[in-house]
N, C-alpha and C positions, 0 to 999 in steps of 0.2 A: 374432436372439435374444440376449439379454444374457448375458454371461459373468461379469460382476462381481457379487458378492453384493449390494451396495447397489442396483445397477441392477435386479436381480431383485425386490428388496423394493419398489422404487419402482413396478414394474409391477403388483405385487399391490395396493399402496395406491391407485394410479390406478384400477384395476379396481373397487375397492370404492367409491371416490368417484364414478366414472362411474355405477355402478348406483344409488347413492343419489340422484344428480342426476336420472337417468331416472325413478326412482320419483316424485320430487317433481314433475317436469314433467308426468308422466302424471296425477298427482292433480289438478294445476291444470287440465289440459285437461278432465278429468271434471267438475270443479266448474263450469267455465265452460259446459259443455254443459247442466248442470242449471239454471244461471242463464238460459241462452237458452230452455230449455223453460218456465221459470216466466214469462219475459217473453212468450213466444209464447202462453201460455195466457191472458194478460191479468190474472193475479192479482197485484196490486201488493204485497200483504202478503208473499206468497211470494217475489216478486222482491226485496223489501227484505231478507228473511231470507237469501236466497242471496247478496245483495250483501255482507252482513256476513261470511259465510263466505269469499267470494272475496277480499275486502279483506284478511282475516286471512292467508289462505294466500299471497297475492301478496306481502304485506309480509314474511312469514317467509322466502319464497324470496329476496327482495331482500336481506334481512339476512344470509342465509347465502351470498350471492354466486352463487346459482344463476341468478337473473335480475338484469340491471342495474337499479339503483334507478330510473332514468328510465323504463325499460320497464314496470316494475311500476306506477309512478305514472301513466303514460299509460293503461294498461289499467284501473286503478281509476277514473280520471277518466271514461273512456268508459263504463264500467259504470254509474257514478253518473248520468251524463247520460242514459243509456238509461232508468233507473228514474224519473228526474225528468220525462221526457217522457210517461210513462204517465199516462193520464187517471185 
């Protein structure tokens, strides 16, 4: 356990940031599940709508540094390819 005042503060700040990052990652996972459900149902318009939401959230996470920019780009690319393959 930290004894120095600044170290105690850093622990509090890190806890807040960790919680914020977990919330964002959880939100992304939920959105990706909704996207998968839309694709599984075969509804292309719903899948395209979910693609917009997924793209937005992944881009925001990459901008904030929660996800690496290449990771976000890769996920977005794969989601778009999945929608494009739908009949």
